[in-house]
CHARMM-style PDB file with segment names, atoms N, HN, CA, C and O in Angstrom:
ATOM      1  N   MET     1       0.580  -1.202  -0.126  1.00  0.00      PROA
ATOM      2  CA  MET     1       0.036   0.361   0.166  1.00  0.00      PROA
ATOM      3  C   MET     1       0.837   1.355  -0.170  1.00  0.00      PROA
ATOM      4  O   MET     1       1.987   1.239   0.252  1.00  0.00      PROA
ATOM      5  N   SER     2       0.590   2.326  -0.815  1.00  0.00      PROA
ATOM      6  HN  SER     2      -0.344   2.421  -1.158  1.00  0.00      PROA
ATOM      7  CA  SER     2       1.104   3.543  -0.717  1.00  0.00      PROA
ATOM      8  C   SER     2       0.770   4.267   0.251  1.00  0.00      PROA
ATOM      9  O   SER     2      -0.331   4.123   0.782  1.00  0.00      PROA
ATOM     10  N   LYS     3       1.883   5.417   0.770  1.00  0.00      PROA
ATOM     11  HN  LYS     3       2.778   5.534   0.339  1.00  0.00      PROA
ATOM     12  CA  LYS     3       1.324   6.146   2.133  1.00  0.00      PROA
ATOM     13  C   LYS     3       0.716   7.288   1.580  1.00  0.00      PROA
ATOM     14  O   LYS     3       1.155   7.944   0.636  1.00  0.00      PROA
ATOM     15  N   LEU     4      -0.451   7.518   2.297  1.00  0.00      PROA
ATOM     16  HN  LEU     4      -0.808   6.984   3.064  1.00  0.00      PROA
ATOM     17  CA  LEU     4      -1.852   8.600   1.822  1.00  0.00      PROA
ATOM     18  C   LEU     4      -1.362   9.831   2.309  1.00  0.00      PROA
ATOM     19  O   LEU     4      -1.216   9.936   3.527  1.00  0.00      PROA
ATOM     20  N   ASN     5      -1.062  10.851   1.520  1.00  0.00      PROA
ATOM     21  HN  ASN     5      -1.180  10.766   0.531  1.00  0.00      PROA
ATOM     22  CA  ASN     5      -0.379  12.214   1.951  1.00  0.00      PROA
ATOM     23  C   ASN     5      -2.136  13.097   2.390  1.00  0.00      PROA
ATOM     24  O   ASN     5      -3.164  12.979   1.723  1.00  0.00      PROA
ATOM     25  N   THR     6      -2.009  13.717   3.353  1.00  0.00      PROA
ATOM     26  HN  THR     6      -1.173  13.812   3.894  1.00  0.00      PROA
ATOM     27  CA  THR     6      -3.021  14.319   3.598  1.00  0.00      PROA
ATOM     28  C   THR     6      -2.880  15.960   3.890  1.00  0.00      PROA
ATOM     29  O   THR     6      -1.731  16.309   3.615  1.00  0.00      PROA
ATOM     30  N   LEU     7      -3.541  16.857   4.273  1.00  0.00      PROA
ATOM     31  HN  LEU     7      -4.474  16.574   4.497  1.00  0.00      PROA
ATOM     32  CA  LEU     7      -3.465  18.178   4.179  1.00  0.00      PROA
ATOM     33  C   LEU     7      -2.568  18.359   5.377  1.00  0.00      PROA
ATOM     34  O   LEU     7      -1.537  19.031   5.412  1.00  0.00      PROA
ATOM     35  N   SER     8      -3.240  17.496   6.583  1.00  0.00      PROA
ATOM     36  HN  SER     8      -4.078  16.951   6.555  1.00  0.00      PROA
ATOM     37  CA  SER     8      -2.752  17.802   7.616  1.00  0.00      PROA
ATOM     38  C   SER     8      -1.495  17.077   8.120  1.00  0.00      PROA
ATOM     39  O   SER     8      -1.142  17.089   9.299  1.00  0.00      PROA
ATOM     40  N   GLY     9      -0.935  16.528   7.257  1.00  0.00      PROA
ATOM     41  HN  GLY     9      -1.222  16.518   6.299  1.00  0.00      PROA
ATOM     42  CA  GLY     9       0.416  15.798   7.278  1.00  0.00      PROA
ATOM     43  C   GLY     9       1.862  16.536   7.615  1.00  0.00      PROA
ATOM     44  O   GLY     9       2.835  16.123   8.246  1.00  0.00      PROA
ATOM     45  N   GLY    10       1.653  17.595   7.048  1.00  0.00      PROA
ATOM     46  HN  GLY    10       0.863  17.931   6.535  1.00  0.00      PROA
ATOM     47  CA  GLY    10       3.116  18.716   7.524  1.00  0.00      PROA
ATOM     48  C   GLY    10       2.607  19.477   8.723  1.00  0.00      PROA
ATOM     49  O   GLY    10       3.276  20.443   9.091  1.00  0.00      PROA
ATOM     50  N   TYR    11       1.229  19.083   9.544  1.00  0.00      PROA
ATOM     51  HN  TYR    11       0.686  18.298   9.245  1.00  0.00      PROA
ATOM     52  CA  TYR    11       1.207  20.139  10.272  1.00  0.00      PROA
ATOM     53  C   TYR    11       1.110  19.345  11.938  1.00  0.00      PROA
ATOM     54  O   TYR    11       0.784  19.937  12.967  1.00  0.00      PROA
ATOM     55  N   LYS    12       1.489  17.881  11.830  1.00  0.00      PROA
ATOM     56  HN  LYS    12       1.753  17.400  10.994  1.00  0.00      PROA
ATOM     57  CA  LYS    12       1.301  17.020  13.027  1.00  0.00      PROA
ATOM     58  C   LYS    12       2.158  17.421  14.032  1.00  0.00      PROA
ATOM     59  O   LYS    12       3.359  17.562  13.800  1.00  0.00      PROA
ATOM     60  N   GLY    13       1.680  17.620  15.120  1.00  0.00      PROA
ATOM     61  HN  GLY    13       0.705  17.505  15.308  1.00  0.00      PROA
ATOM     62  CA  GLY    13       2.299  17.771  16.683  1.00  0.00      PROA
ATOM     63  C   GLY    13       2.596  19.187  16.580  1.00  0.00      PROA
ATOM     64  O   GLY    13       3.490  19.493  17.370  1.00  0.00      PROA
ATOM     65  N   SER    14       2.162  20.172  15.883  1.00  0.00      PROA
ATOM     66  HN  SER    14       1.436  19.924  15.241  1.00  0.00      PROA
ATOM     67  CA  SER    14       2.018  21.409  16.058  1.00  0.00      PROA
ATOM     68  C   SER    14       0.685  21.935  16.927  1.00  0.00      PROA
ATOM     69  O   SER    14      -0.250  21.222  17.290  1.00  0.00      PROA
ATOM     70  N   SER    15       0.822  23.168  17.130  1.00  0.00      PROA
ATOM     71  HN  SER    15       1.582  23.747  16.835  1.00  0.00      PROA
ATOM     72  CA  SER    15      -0.363  23.713  17.891  1.00  0.00      PROA
ATOM     73  C   SER    15      -1.576  24.214  17.148  1.00  0.00      PROA
ATOM     74  O   SER    15      -1.338  24.837  16.113  1.00  0.00      PROA
ATOM     75  N   THR    16      -2.700  24.066  17.461  1.00  0.00      PROA
ATOM     76  HN  THR    16      -2.893  23.560  18.301  1.00  0.00      PROA
ATOM     77  CA  THR    16      -3.724  24.629  16.660  1.00  0.00      PROA
ATOM     78  C   THR    16      -4.281  26.336  16.867  1.00  0.00      PROA
ATOM     79  O   THR    16      -5.289  26.942  16.504  1.00  0.00      PROA
ATOM     80  N   LYS    17      -3.389  26.605  17.427  1.00  0.00      PROA
ATOM     81  HN  LYS    17      -2.570  26.112  17.722  1.00  0.00      PROA
ATOM     82  CA  LYS    17      -3.670  27.991  17.639  1.00  0.00      PROA
ATOM     83  C   LYS    17      -3.681  28.945  16.391  1.00  0.00      PROA
ATOM     84  O   LYS    17      -2.776  28.989  15.557  1.00  0.00      PROA
ATOM     85  N   VAL    18      -4.741  29.648  16.376  1.00  0.00      PROA
ATOM     86  HN  VAL    18      -5.476  29.613  17.053  1.00  0.00      PROA
ATOM     87  CA  VAL    18      -4.925  30.178  14.997  1.00  0.00      PROA
ATOM     88  C   VAL    18      -4.338  31.479  15.310  1.00  0.00      PROA
ATOM     89  O   VAL    18      -4.526  32.237  16.262  1.00  0.00      PROA
ATOM     90  N   ARG    19      -3.377  31.578  14.007  1.00  0.00      PROA
ATOM     91  HN  ARG    19      -3.224  30.962  13.234  1.00  0.00      PROA
ATOM     92  CA  ARG    19      -2.697  33.145  14.344  1.00  0.00      PROA
ATOM     93  C   ARG    19      -2.822  34.116  12.890  1.00  0.00      PROA
ATOM     94  O   ARG    19      -2.387  33.802  11.782  1.00  0.00      PROA
ATOM     95  N   SER    20      -3.529  35.343  13.250  1.00  0.00      PROA
ATOM     96  HN  SER    20      -3.883  35.599  14.150  1.00  0.00      PROA
ATOM     97  CA  SER    20      -4.180  35.898  12.299  1.00  0.00      PROA
ATOM     98  C   SER    20      -4.247  37.301  12.355  1.00  0.00      PROA
ATOM     99  O   SER    20      -5.105  37.622  13.177  1.00  0.00      PROA
ATOM    100  N   SER    21      -3.809  38.093  11.930  1.00  0.00      PROA
ATOM    101  HN  SER    21      -3.112  37.832  11.262  1.00  0.00      PROA
ATOM    102  CA  SER    21      -3.621  39.527  11.805  1.00  0.00      PROA
ATOM    103  C   SER    21      -4.501  40.256  11.203  1.00  0.00      PROA
ATOM    104  O   SER    21      -4.276  41.395  10.792  1.00  0.00      PROA
ATOM    105  N   ASN    22      -5.917  39.460  11.072  1.00  0.00      PROA
ATOM    106  HN  ASN    22      -6.100  38.535  11.406  1.00  0.00      PROA
ATOM    107  CA  ASN    22      -7.200  40.468  10.688  1.00  0.00      PROA
ATOM    108  C   ASN    22      -7.860  40.749  12.133  1.00  0.00      PROA
ATOM    109  O   ASN    22      -8.661  40.086  12.793  1.00  0.00      PROA
ATOM    110  N   THR    23      -7.333  41.769  12.332  1.00  0.00      PROA
ATOM    111  HN  THR    23      -6.683  42.308  11.796  1.00  0.00      PROA
ATOM    112  CA  THR    23      -8.202  42.143  13.809  1.00  0.00      PROA
ATOM    113  C   THR    23      -9.143  43.350  13.159  1.00  0.00      PROA
ATOM    114  O   THR    23      -8.657  43.973  12.215  1.00  0.00      PROA
ATOM    115  N   ARG    24     -10.321  43.663  13.576  1.00  0.00      PROA
ATOM    116  HN  ARG    24     -10.716  43.157  14.343  1.00  0.00      PROA
ATOM    117  CA  ARG    24     -11.293  44.662  13.523  1.00  0.00      PROA
ATOM    118  C   ARG    24     -10.962  45.704  14.150  1.00  0.00      PROA
ATOM    119  O   ARG    24     -10.395  45.567  15.234  1.00  0.00      PROA
ATOM    120  N   PRO    25     -11.194  46.837  13.700  1.00  0.00      PROA
ATOM    121  CA  PRO    25     -10.747  48.361  14.610  1.00  0.00      PROA
ATOM    122  C   PRO    25     -11.949  48.688  15.513  1.00  0.00      PROA
ATOM    123  O   PRO    25     -13.069  48.273  15.214  1.00  0.00      PROA
ATOM    124  N   PRO    26     -11.803  49.184  16.250  1.00  0.00      PROA
ATOM    125  CA  PRO    26     -12.520  49.505  17.348  1.00  0.00      PROA
ATOM    126  C   PRO    26     -13.965  50.449  16.985  1.00  0.00      PROA
ATOM    127  O   PRO    26     -13.951  51.630  16.636  1.00  0.00      PROA
ATOM    128  N   VAL    27     -15.000  49.722  17.141  1.00  0.00      PROA
ATOM    129  HN  VAL    27     -15.012  48.763  17.424  1.00  0.00      PROA
ATOM    130  CA  VAL    27     -16.272  50.621  16.451  1.00  0.00      PROA
ATOM    131  C   VAL    27     -16.283  52.023  17.422  1.00  0.00      PROA
ATOM    132  O   VAL    27     -16.162  51.924  18.643  1.00  0.00      PROA
ATOM    133  N   ALA    28     -16.439  53.321  16.751  1.00  0.00      PROA
ATOM    134  HN  ALA    28     -16.537  53.401  15.759  1.00  0.00      PROA
ATOM    135  CA  ALA    28     -16.589  54.230  17.234  1.00  0.00      PROA
ATOM    136  C   ALA    28     -18.139  54.589  17.330  1.00  0.00      PROA
ATOM    137  O   ALA    28     -19.001  54.173  16.556  1.00  0.00      PROA
ATOM    138  N   SER    29     -18.357  55.507  18.512  1.00  0.00      PROA
ATOM    139  HN  SER    29     -17.656  55.845  19.141  1.00  0.00      PROA
ATOM    140  CA  SER    29     -19.766  55.698  18.887  1.00  0.00      PROA
ATOM    141  C   SER    29     -20.051  56.846  17.754  1.00  0.00      PROA
ATOM    142  O   SER    29     -19.127  57.581  17.406  1.00  0.00      PROA
ATOM    143  N   PRO    30     -21.170  56.957  17.273  1.00  0.00      PROA
ATOM    144  CA  PRO    30     -21.545  57.875  16.543  1.00  0.00      PROA
ATOM    145  C   PRO    30     -21.672  59.042  16.979  1.00  0.00      PROA
ATOM    146  O   PRO    30     -22.079  59.329  18.105  1.00  0.00      PROA
ATOM    147  N   LEU    31     -21.247  60.003  15.905  1.00  0.00      PROA
ATOM    148  HN  LEU    31     -20.916  59.770  14.991  1.00  0.00      PROA
ATOM    149  CA  LEU    31     -20.888  61.335  16.218  1.00  0.00      PROA
ATOM    150  C   LEU    31     -22.383  62.185  16.595  1.00  0.00      PROA
ATOM    151  O   LEU    31     -23.333  62.026  15.830  1.00  0.00      PROA
ATOM    152  N   LYS    32     -22.496  62.894  17.552  1.00  0.00      PROA
ATOM    153  HN  LYS    32     -21.724  63.023  18.174  1.00  0.00      PROA
ATOM    154  CA  LYS    32     -23.957  63.666  18.049  1.00  0.00      PROA
ATOM    155  C   LYS    32     -23.091  65.332  17.953  1.00  0.00      PROA
ATOM    156  O   LYS    32     -22.149  65.676  18.666  1.00  0.00      PROA
ATOM    157  N   VAL    33     -23.604  65.968  17.106  1.00  0.00      PROA
ATOM    158  HN  VAL    33     -24.370  65.689  16.527  1.00  0.00      PROA
ATOM    159  CA  VAL    33     -23.426  67.204  17.245  1.00  0.00      PROA
ATOM    160  C   VAL    33     -24.456  68.043  17.947  1.00  0.00      PROA
ATOM    161  O   VAL    33     -25.656  67.812  17.796  1.00  0.00      PROA
ATOM    162  N   ASN    34     -23.992  69.055  18.745  1.00  0.00      PROA
ATOM    163  HN  ASN    34     -23.017  69.243  18.867  1.00  0.00      PROA
ATOM    164  CA  ASN    34     -24.943  69.687  19.669  1.00  0.00      PROA
ATOM    165  C   ASN    34     -25.300  70.975  18.692  1.00  0.00      PROA
ATOM    166  O   ASN    34     -24.378  71.736  18.399  1.00  0.00      PROA
ATOM    167  N   ALA    35     -26.515  71.201  18.231  1.00  0.00      PROA
ATOM    168  HN  ALA    35     -27.264  70.582  18.469  1.00  0.00      PROA
ATOM    169  CA  ALA    35     -26.688  72.472  17.560  1.00  0.00      PROA
ATOM    170  C   ALA    35     -26.479  74.115  18.079  1.00  0.00      PROA
ATOM    171  O   ALA    35     -26.386  75.108  17.357  1.00  0.00      PROA
ATOM    172  N   ASP    36     -26.444  74.047  19.454  1.00  0.00      PROA
ATOM    173  HN  ASP    36     -26.520  73.241  20.040  1.00  0.00      PROA
ATOM    174  CA  ASP    36     -26.406  75.362  20.139  1.00  0.00      PROA
ATOM    175  C   ASP    36     -24.837  75.832  20.086  1.00  0.00      PROA
ATOM    176  O   ASP    36     -24.458  77.003  20.074  1.00  0.00      PROA
ATOM    177  N   GLU    37     -23.952  74.584  20.055  1.00  0.00      PROA
ATOM    178  HN  GLU    37     -24.261  73.633  20.064  1.00  0.00      PROA
ATOM    179  CA  GLU    37     -22.497  74.861  20.090  1.00  0.00      PROA
ATOM    180  C   GLU    37     -21.999  75.501  18.793  1.00  0.00      PROA
ATOM    181  O   GLU    37     -21.250  76.431  18.495  1.00  0.00      PROA
ATOM    182  N   LEU    38     -22.957  74.333  17.969  1.00  0.00      PROA
ATOM    183  HN  LEU    38     -23.565  73.577  18.211  1.00  0.00      PROA
ATOM    184  CA  LEU    38     -22.293  74.858  16.628  1.00  0.00      PROA
ATOM    185  C   LEU    38     -22.765  76.015  15.942  1.00  0.00      PROA
ATOM    186  O   LEU    38     -22.070  76.409  15.005  1.00  0.00      PROA
ATOM    187  N   ILE    39     -24.098  76.813  16.298  1.00  0.00      PROA
ATOM    188  HN  ILE    39     -24.663  76.493  17.059  1.00  0.00      PROA
ATOM    189  CA  ILE    39     -24.518  78.091  16.195  1.00  0.00      PROA
ATOM    190  C   ILE    39     -23.789  79.130  16.756  1.00  0.00      PROA
ATOM    191  O   ILE    39     -23.782  80.259  16.264  1.00  0.00      PROA
ATOM    192  N   LYS    40     -22.878  78.670  18.238  1.00  0.00      PROA
ATOM    193  HN  LYS    40     -22.884  77.753  18.637  1.00  0.00      PROA
ATOM    194  CA  LYS    40     -22.030  79.613  18.717  1.00  0.00      PROA
ATOM    195  C   LYS    40     -20.932  79.740  18.230  1.00  0.00      PROA
ATOM    196  O   LYS    40     -20.379  80.839  18.198  1.00  0.00      PROA
ATOM    197  N   LYS    41     -20.225  78.333  17.609  1.00  0.00      PROA
ATOM    198  HN  LYS    41     -20.674  77.440  17.634  1.00  0.00      PROA
ATOM    199  CA  LYS    41     -18.991  78.219  16.997  1.00  0.00      PROA
ATOM    200  C   LYS    41     -19.037  79.383  15.563  1.00  0.00      PROA
ATOM    201  O   LYS    41     -18.178  80.226  15.307  1.00  0.00      PROA
ATOM    202  N   ILE    42     -20.191  79.131  14.855  1.00  0.00      PROA
ATOM    203  HN  ILE    42     -20.889  78.447  15.063  1.00  0.00      PROA
ATOM    204  CA  ILE    42     -20.225  79.758  13.525  1.00  0.00      PROA
ATOM    205  C   ILE    42     -20.350  81.178  13.678  1.00  0.00      PROA
ATOM    206  O   ILE    42     -19.944  81.898  12.766  1.00  0.00      PROA
ATOM    207  N   LYS    43     -20.998  81.813  14.991  1.00  0.00      PROA
ATOM    208  HN  LYS    43     -21.328  81.228  15.731  1.00  0.00      PROA
ATOM    209  CA  LYS    43     -21.025  83.163  15.310  1.00  0.00      PROA
ATOM    210  C   LYS    43     -19.495  83.692  15.570  1.00  0.00      PROA
ATOM    211  O   LYS    43     -19.059  84.790  15.226  1.00  0.00      PROA
ATOM    212  N   VAL    44     -18.681  82.508  16.354  1.00  0.00      PROA
ATOM    213  HN  VAL    44     -19.035  81.616  16.633  1.00  0.00      PROA
ATOM    214  CA  VAL    44     -17.642  83.441  16.737  1.00  0.00      PROA
ATOM    215  C   VAL    44     -16.583  83.213  15.457  1.00  0.00      PROA
ATOM    216  O   VAL    44     -15.502  83.801  15.431  1.00  0.00      PROA
ATOM    217  N   TRP    45     -16.967  82.391  14.510  1.00  0.00      PROA
ATOM    218  HN  TRP    45     -17.845  81.913  14.532  1.00  0.00      PROA
ATOM    219  CA  TRP    45     -16.118  82.169  13.065  1.00  0.00      PROA
ATOM    220  C   TRP    45     -16.401  83.584  12.309  1.00  0.00      PROA
ATOM    221  O   TRP    45     -15.478  84.186  11.762  1.00  0.00      PROA
ATOM    222  N   HSD    46     -17.407  83.953  12.312  1.00  0.00      PROA
ATOM    223  HN  HSD    46     -18.157  83.464  12.756  1.00  0.00      PROA
ATOM    224  CA  HSD    46     -18.050  85.302  11.705  1.00  0.00      PROA
ATOM    225  C   HSD    46     -17.245  86.206  12.362  1.00  0.00      PROA
ATOM    226  O   HSD    46     -16.544  86.925  11.648  1.00  0.00      PROA
ATOM    227  N   ALA    47     -17.195  86.311  13.319  1.00  0.00      PROA
ATOM    228  HN  ALA    47     -17.764  85.728  13.899  1.00  0.00      PROA
ATOM    229  CA  ALA    47     -16.867  87.541  14.289  1.00  0.00      PROA
ATOM    230  C   ALA    47     -15.187  87.721  13.942  1.00  0.00      PROA
ATOM    231  O   ALA    47     -14.600  88.793  13.794  1.00  0.00      PROA
ATOM    232  N   ASP    48     -14.756  86.708  13.880  1.00  0.00      PROA
ATOM    233  HN  ASP    48     -15.233  85.837  14.000  1.00  0.00      PROA
ATOM    234  CA  ASP    48     -13.389  86.505  13.651  1.00  0.00      PROA
ATOM    235  C   ASP    48     -12.782  86.546  11.844  1.00  0.00      PROA
ATOM    236  O   ASP    48     -11.624  86.420  11.444  1.00  0.00      PROA
ATOM    237  N   GLY    49     -13.864  86.735  11.161  1.00  0.00      PROA
ATOM    238  HN  GLY    49     -14.804  86.837  11.486  1.00  0.00      PROA
ATOM    239  CA  GLY    49     -13.575  86.575   9.810  1.00  0.00      PROA
ATOM    240  C   GLY    49     -13.404  85.454   9.093  1.00  0.00      PROA
ATOM    241  O   GLY    49     -13.240  85.358   7.877  1.00  0.00      PROA
ATOM    242  N   ILE    50     -13.463  84.373  10.136  1.00  0.00      PROA
ATOM    243  HN  ILE    50     -13.596  84.450  11.124  1.00  0.00      PROA
ATOM    244  CA  ILE    50     -13.289  83.230   9.212  1.00  0.00      PROA
ATOM    245  C   ILE    50     -14.271  82.741   8.335  1.00  0.00      PROA
ATOM    246  O   ILE    50     -13.829  81.991   7.464  1.00  0.00      PROA
ATOM    247  N   LEU    51     -15.420  82.945   8.322  1.00  0.00      PROA
ATOM    248  HN  LEU    51     -15.779  83.554   9.030  1.00  0.00      PROA
ATOM    249  CA  LEU    51     -16.494  83.029   7.414  1.00  0.00      PROA
ATOM    250  C   LEU    51     -17.206  84.105   7.334  1.00  0.00      PROA
ATOM    251  O   LEU    51     -17.698  84.597   8.349  1.00  0.00      PROA
ATOM    252  N   ASP    52     -17.407  84.742   5.897  1.00  0.00      PROA
ATOM    253  HN  ASP    52     -17.008  84.343   5.072  1.00  0.00      PROA
ATOM    254  CA  ASP    52     -18.033  85.687   5.563  1.00  0.00      PROA
ATOM    255  C   ASP    52     -19.693  85.709   5.452  1.00  0.00      PROA
ATOM    256  O   ASP    52     -20.179  84.828   6.162  1.00  0.00      PROA
ATOM    257  N   ASN    53     -20.592  86.428   4.802  1.00  0.00      PROA
ATOM    258  HN  ASN    53     -20.197  87.143   4.226  1.00  0.00      PROA
ATOM    259  CA  ASN    53     -21.840  86.623   4.845  1.00  0.00      PROA
ATOM    260  C   ASN    53     -22.179  85.752   3.681  1.00  0.00      PROA
ATOM    261  O   ASN    53     -23.198  85.071   3.795  1.00  0.00      PROA
ATOM    262  N   LYS    54     -21.518  85.672   2.632  1.00  0.00      PROA
ATOM    263  HN  LYS    54     -20.691  86.226   2.540  1.00  0.00      PROA
ATOM    264  CA  LYS    54     -22.071  84.596   1.409  1.00  0.00      PROA
ATOM    265  C   LYS    54     -21.625  83.482   2.040  1.00  0.00      PROA
ATOM    266  O   LYS    54     -22.453  82.601   1.808  1.00  0.00      PROA
ATOM    267  N   GLU    55     -20.449  82.918   2.946  1.00  0.00      PROA
ATOM    268  HN  GLU    55     -19.777  83.633   3.135  1.00  0.00      PROA
ATOM    269  CA  GLU    55     -20.270  81.750   3.108  1.00  0.00      PROA
ATOM    270  C   GLU    55     -21.775  81.437   4.097  1.00  0.00      PROA
ATOM    271  O   GLU    55     -22.612  80.577   3.824  1.00  0.00      PROA
ATOM    272  N   ILE    56     -21.809  82.107   4.932  1.00  0.00      PROA
ATOM    273  HN  ILE    56     -21.129  82.806   5.155  1.00  0.00      PROA
ATOM    274  CA  ILE    56     -22.886  81.760   5.906  1.00  0.00      PROA
ATOM    275  C   ILE    56     -24.633  81.517   4.885  1.00  0.00      PROA
ATOM    276  O   ILE    56     -25.609  80.833   5.194  1.00  0.00      PROA
ATOM    277  N   ILE    57     -24.438  82.249   3.867  1.00  0.00      PROA
ATOM    278  HN  ILE    57     -23.646  82.804   3.615  1.00  0.00      PROA
ATOM    279  CA  ILE    57     -25.827  82.037   3.309  1.00  0.00      PROA
ATOM    280  C   ILE    57     -26.189  80.448   2.481  1.00  0.00      PROA
ATOM    281  O   ILE    57     -27.175  79.740   2.277  1.00  0.00      PROA
ATOM    282  N   ASN    58     -24.444  80.437   2.127  1.00  0.00      PROA
ATOM    283  HN  ASN    58     -23.643  81.011   2.293  1.00  0.00      PROA
ATOM    284  CA  ASN    58     -24.391  79.306   1.317  1.00  0.00      PROA
ATOM    285  C   ASN    58     -24.965  78.030   2.316  1.00  0.00      PROA
ATOM    286  O   ASN    58     -25.761  77.146   1.996  1.00  0.00      PROA
ATOM    287  N   ILE    59     -24.194  78.271   3.810  1.00  0.00      PROA
ATOM    288  HN  ILE    59     -23.548  78.989   4.069  1.00  0.00      PROA
ATOM    289  CA  ILE    59     -24.460  77.225   4.820  1.00  0.00      PROA
ATOM    290  C   ILE    59     -25.876  77.007   4.859  1.00  0.00      PROA
ATOM    291  O   ILE    59     -26.291  75.861   4.687  1.00  0.00      PROA
ATOM    292  N   ILE    60     -26.771  78.065   5.087  1.00  0.00      PROA
ATOM    293  HN  ILE    60     -26.434  78.996   5.227  1.00  0.00      PROA
ATOM    294  CA  ILE    60     -27.963  78.157   5.317  1.00  0.00      PROA
ATOM    295  C   ILE    60     -29.149  77.474   3.889  1.00  0.00      PROA
ATOM    296  O   ILE    60     -30.285  77.032   4.066  1.00  0.00      PROA
ATOM    297  N   GLN    61     -28.592  77.566   2.894  1.00  0.00      PROA
ATOM    298  HN  GLN    61     -27.670  77.925   2.751  1.00  0.00      PROA
ATOM    299  CA  GLN    61     -28.988  77.302   1.712  1.00  0.00      PROA
ATOM    300  C   GLN    61     -28.919  75.788   1.618  1.00  0.00      PROA
ATOM    301  O   GLN    61     -29.897  75.062   1.445  1.00  0.00      PROA
ATOM    302  N   GLN    62     -27.514  75.342   1.765  1.00  0.00      PROA
ATOM    303  HN  GLN    62     -26.719  75.933   1.905  1.00  0.00      PROA
ATOM    304  CA  GLN    62     -27.606  73.837   2.005  1.00  0.00      PROA
ATOM    305  C   GLN    62     -28.364  72.964   3.292  1.00  0.00      PROA
ATOM    306  O   GLN    62     -28.916  71.868   3.194  1.00  0.00      PROA
ATOM    307  N   LEU    63     -28.235  73.665   4.314  1.00  0.00      PROA
ATOM    308  HN  LEU    63     -27.787  74.555   4.394  1.00  0.00      PROA
ATOM    309  CA  LEU    63     -28.918  73.167   5.527  1.00  0.00      PROA
ATOM    310  C   LEU    63     -30.710  73.283   5.165  1.00  0.00      PROA
ATOM    311  O   LEU    63     -31.403  72.485   5.796  1.00  0.00      PROA
ATOM    312  N   GLN    64     -31.388  74.167   4.261  1.00  0.00      PROA
ATOM    313  HN  GLN    64     -30.824  74.815   3.748  1.00  0.00      PROA
ATOM    314  CA  GLN    64     -32.373  74.073   3.766  1.00  0.00      PROA
ATOM    315  C   GLN    64     -32.654  72.859   2.826  1.00  0.00      PROA
ATOM    316  O   GLN    64     -33.825  72.481   2.845  1.00  0.00      PROA
ATOM    317  N   THR    65     -31.934  72.283   2.135  1.00  0.00      PROA
ATOM    318  HN  THR    65     -30.982  72.591   2.119  1.00  0.00      PROA
ATOM    319  CA  THR    65     -32.017  71.649   1.237  1.00  0.00      PROA
ATOM    320  C   THR    65     -32.087  70.020   2.193  1.00  0.00      PROA
ATOM    321  O   THR    65     -32.625  69.072   1.621  1.00  0.00      PROA
ATOM    322  N   ILE    66     -31.679  69.874   3.216  1.00  0.00      PROA
ATOM    323  HN  ILE    66     -31.242  70.643   3.681  1.00  0.00      PROA
ATOM    324  CA  ILE    66     -31.672  68.806   3.935  1.00  0.00      PROA
ATOM    325  C   ILE    66     -33.381  68.649   4.706  1.00  0.00      PROA
ATOM    326  O   ILE    66     -33.867  67.609   5.151  1.00  0.00      PROA
ATOM    327  N   VAL    67     -33.934  69.822   4.677  1.00  0.00      PROA
ATOM    328  HN  VAL    67     -33.540  70.667   4.315  1.00  0.00      PROA
ATOM    329  CA  VAL    67     -35.259  69.796   5.874  1.00  0.00      PROA
ATOM    330  C   VAL    67     -36.247  69.433   4.641  1.00  0.00      PROA
ATOM    331  OT1 VAL    67     -37.450  69.266   4.843  1.00  0.00      PROA
TER     332      VAL     67
END
């Protein structure tokens, strides 16, 4: 009789521990935006010159398309 070669033939005597580098990233909690804080930030950005009137109008128009 001939010797039967199996898939486990080369692994006899070794541990069955799974060695995998496939790890899942931690699941982040969903982002919750406080509308009052966002409004305050936009007012500060406008006062500091970071946002001008045209940009604020653009933000308002984009928000109106959502509702």
